[in-house]
C-alpha positions in Angstrom: -8.4 17.1 12.4 -10.6 14.1 10.8 -8.9 15.0 7.1 -5.5 15.3 7.6 -3.7 17.6 4.2 -0.4 17.3 5.1 1.5 17.3 9.0 3.6 20.6 9.6 5.6 19.6 12.4 9.0 21.0 14.2 10.6 18.2 13.6 13.0 17.5 10.5 11.8 16.6 7.3 12.8 13.5 5.2 10.4 13.0 2.5 6.6 14.2 1.3 5.2 11.8 -1.0 1.7 11.1 -2.5 0.2 10.0 1.0 2.7 10.3 3.5 4.7 12.3 5.3 7.9 11.0 7.1 9.9 13.2 10.0 13.4 11.9 11.0 13.6 11.2 14.8 17.4 10.9 14.8 18.3 6.8 14.8 14.5 6.6 13.9 11.8 7.6 11.4 8.0 9.2 12.0 6.0 7.9 9.4 2.5 10.0 9.1 -0.7 8.0 6.9 -2.1 11.7 6.2 -5.8 11.7 3.7 -4.2 12.5 1.0 -5.7 10.9 -2.3 -3.8 10.6 -5.8 -5.5 9.4 -8.7 -3.5 8.7 -12.6 -1.0 9.8 -10.7 -1.7 13.6 -9.6 -3.0 14.3 -6.3 -5.9 15.7 -6.0 -7.1 18.8 -4.0 -9.6 17.1 -1.7 -8.8 14.6 1.4 -10.5 11.4 2.7 -11.1 11.7 5.9 -10.4 8.4 8.2 -7.8 7.3 4.5 -4.5 7.7 6.4 -6.2 6.2 9.8 -6.3 2.8 7.6 -4.1 2.6 5.7 -1.9 2.6 8.8 -3.6 0.5 10.9 -4.0 -2.1 8.5 -0.2 -1.8 7.8 0.4 -2.1 11.2 -1.8 -4.9 11.7 0.0 -6.8 8.7 3.8 -5.9 10.0 2.9 -7.6 13.9 1.2 -10.4 11.7 3.7 -11.4 9.3 6.9 -10.7 11.8 7.4 -14.3 11.8 8.1 -14.6 8.0 9.9 -12.3 8.1 11.5 -8.9 10.5 10.3 -5.7 9.2 10.8 -1.6 10.7 7.8 -1.3 13.0 9.2 -0.5 16.6 5.7 1.5 17.6 2.3 2.3 16.4 1.8 5.8 17.8 -1.6 4.9 19.5 -1.8 8.4 20.9 0.7 11.7 20.4 2.0 12.4 24.0 3.5 8.7 23.5 5.6 10.4 21.1 7.6 12.1 23.1 10.2 10.6 23.8 10.8 9.9 20.2 10.9 13.2 19.4 14.0 15.3 20.2 14.2 17.9 23.2 10.3 15.8 23.5 9.1 18.1 21.4 5.0 18.1 22.1 3.1 17.1 18.7 -0.6 17.1 17.4 -3.2 14.9 18.7 -4.2 13.9 15.0 -1.4 12.3 14.8 -2.5 9.1 16.9 -3.5 6.4 14.9 -2.3 7.6 11.9 1.7 7.4 12.4 4.1 4.8 13.2 7.8 5.3 14.4 10.3 2.6 12.2 13.5 1.5 12.7 15.4 3.7 9.4 16.4 0.7 6.0 18.7 1.2 3.9 15.6 1.0 0.7 15.8 -1.9 -1.9 15.3 0.3 -5.4 12.6 -3.0 -6.4 9.0 -2.7 -6.0 8.0 -6.8 -5.6 4.4 -7.3 -6.9 2.9 -10.6 -6.1 -0.1 -11.7 -8.8 -2.5 -14.0 -7.5 -5.0 -13.3 -9.8 -4.3 -11.7 -13.4 -6.3 -8.3 -13.4 -5.3 -4.7 -13.9 -1.6 -4.5 -16.5 -1.2 -8.0 -16.3 -4.4 -8.7 -17.6 -3.9 -6.1 -20.5 -0.5 -7.8 -21.3 -2.1 -11.1 -21.1 -4.7 -9.9 -24.2 -2.3 -8.7 -26.2 0.3 -11.4 -26.0 -0.1 -14.2 -23.7 2.1 -13.0 -21.4 2.5 -11.3 -17.6 5.7 -9.3 -17.2 7.4 -11.4 -20.2 6.4 -14.6 -18.8 4.4 -16.8 -21.1 0.8 -18.0 -19.7 -1.3 -20.6 -20.3 -4.3 -20.3 -22.6 -7.5 -19.3 -21.9 -7.3 -17.4 -19.2 -10.5 -15.1 -17.9 -10.1 -11.5 -17.0 -9.6 -12.2 -12.3 -9.5 -15.2 -12.8 -6.7 -17.3 -9.7 -3.3 -17.9 -11.6 -1.7 -21.8 -11.2 0.3 -20.1 -9.1 1.3 -16.4 -7.4 3.8 -14.4 -10.0 6.5 -12.6 -8.7 6.4 -9.6 -11.3 8.6 -6.9 -9.5 9.3 -3.4 -11.1 11.2 -0.2 -10.8 10.4 2.1 -7.6 9.6 5.5 -10.0 10.3 8.5 -7.5 7.4 10.0 -10.1 5.5 8.6 -13.2 4.8 5.1 -13.3 7.1 1.9 -12.3 8.7 0.0 -15.2 8.9 -4.1 -15.5 11.7 -5.5 -14.4 12.9 -9.4 -15.4 14.8 -11.3 -13.1 17.9 -11.1 -15.0 17.6 -7.5 -14.0 17.3 -8.2 -10.8 20.0 -9.8 -10.2 22.0 -7.4 -11.7 21.0 -4.4 -9.7 20.9 -6.4 -5.9 22.7 -9.4 -6.6 21.8 -13.2 -6.8 21.4 -13.8 -3.3 19.1 -11.1 -2.5 17.4 -10.9 -5.5 16.1 -14.6 -4.4 15.5 -13.8 -0.7 12.5 -10.8 -2.1 11.1 -13.2 -4.0 11.0 -15.7 -1.3 9.9 -13.3 1.3 7.3 -11.8 -1.2 5.9 -14.6 -2.2 5.6 -16.2 1.5 3.9 -13.0 3.1 1.6 -12.8 0.3 0.6 -16.5 0.6 -0.1 -16.2 4.1 -2.1 -12.9 3.8 -3.8 -14.4 1.7 -5.3 -17.3 3.4 -5.9 -15.4 6.0 -8.0 -12.7 4.0 -9.6 -15.0 2.3 -11.0 -16.6 5.5 -12.7 -12.9 6.5 -14.2 -11.8 3.0 -11.6 -10.5 1.4 -9.2 -12.0 -2.0 -6.0 -10.1 -2.2 -5.9 -10.3 -6.0 -2.4 -8.4 -6.1 0.2 -6.6 -4.1 3.0 -5.2 -3.8 6.1 -4.8 -0.9 9.2 -2.8 -0.5 11.9 -4.1 1.4 14.8 -2.7 2.8 17.9 -3.5 5.1 18.0 -3.4 8.7 21.1 -3.4 10.6 22.6 -5.9 7.5 19.2 -7.6 8.1 16.5 -7.1 5.0 13.3 -6.1 6.6 9.7 -5.2 5.2 9.2 -1.4 5.3 7.2 1.1 3.9 3.4 -0.2 4.2 2.1 -3.7 4.1 -1.0 -5.2 2.3 -3.1 -2.1 2.2 -5.3 -1.1 -0.5 -3.2 1.3 -1.3 -0.5 -0.9 -2.1 -3.2 -4.4 -3.0 -6.1 -4.6 -4.9 -8.9 -6.4 -2.4 -12.1 -7.7 -3.7 -15.3 -9.3 -1.8 -15.4 -12.5 -1.6 -19.2 -13.1 -2.4 -18.8 -10.6 -5.7 -16.2 -12.3 -7.1 -17.4 -13.0 -10.2 -14.3 -14.7 -13.1 -14.7 -12.5 -16.2 -14.8 -9.2 -15.6 -13.1 -6.7 -13.7 -14.1 -6.3 -9.7 -15.2 -4.3 -7.6 -12.4 -3.2 -5.0 -11.8 -2.2 -0.7 -10.3 1.4 -2.3 -10.2 4.6 -4.2 -12.2 3.0 -7.0 -15.6 5.3 -6.5 -12.9 8.3 -7.3 -11.3 6.9 -10.7 -15.0 5.9 -11.8 -16.0 9.2 -11.3 -12.4 11.3 -12.3 -12.7 8.8 -15.3 -16.5 10.5 -16.3 -15.6 13.7 -15.5 -13.7 14.5 -18.2 -10.7 15.4 -16.9 -7.4 14.9 -18.7 -5.7 13.7 -16.2 -3.1 16.6 -15.8 -2.7 18.2 -13.1 -4.7 20.3 -11.1 -7.1 17.4 -10.6 -10.7 18.6 -10.1 -12.7 18.6 -6.4 -14.4 16.0 -5.8 -18.1 16.0 -5.1 -19.1 14.9 -1.3 -20.4 11.7 -2.6 -17.9 9.9 -3.7 -15.5 11.6 -0.8 -18.6 9.2 1.7 -18.8 6.9 -0.9 -14.2 6.7 -1.0 -14.3 6.5 3.6 -16.5 3.8 3.4 -14.5 1.2 1.7 -11.5 2.1 3.6 -13.2 1.9 6.9 -14.5 -1.0 5.2 -11.2 -2.3 4.4 -10.1 -2.8 7.9 -13.1 -4.0 9.9 -12.9 -7.1 7.6 -9.4 -8.0 8.3 -9.3 -7.3 12.1 -12.8 -7.5 13.1 -12.7 -4.4 14.6 -13.7 -0.7 14.9 -11.0 1.9 13.0 -9.7 3.2 16.3 -9.5 7.6 16.2 -12.0 7.5 13.2 -13.9 10.7 12.8 -18.0 10.7 12.7 
């Protein structure tokens, strides 16, 4: 199956998000990255072939690479469907399309905070800075330009919204929500993982302008969960195309957003079907992000 819209498995489903389907494996989880795509908070009626593969493989790559900074929930990337057999109840046979796009993870007690780290000023941060000279309420130096590297990375947490937009949280609000010790650890680990990943990605020709992390407790210890440093959770820029003073092309669903913005769609469901050339261009971006970071070819990719 080259473009998976949803996984329908003989297992208890816990959650279906915009992209991921999560199934219960008893004391573990099966997390599947589908090829669904959303824009402006609406899931589109089409898929982006290999998008789920790229997201899952990039997450697995970073989970392994950042374990020395903080443990994470990954137990096993699913390389073959048959490798899932002894994880599923009664050894239920699961479909081949899960290979490459899914992972078995530990269950975690999710912390209700999106941990956003910004190394460059772009997107909503740039909009706020132009209006008020601040980012998430923090005053920044005058004279910054769009896409400029910040003097130091900023921790700008938000709420974890089940639907709609996440809302900014002040550091005091985070402390009130989860306590001082946990809030401090979230900020320290978020910054440490970002700094490490940013340095590595730069060596591979990618700027990680900003990213968001999610954390939870596994056996009472803090762990990185959900996804990690993917084109969906981060802003990836090409180092060779980077120019301060303008918005940057990114390794994500930018062709989709651009086409939808030009189509006249009112950003309310239902979303229109994407033309084949936009789907193909978006697939290429996700594949390229994986290749740039890992140096390899995306496994199980469609032809």
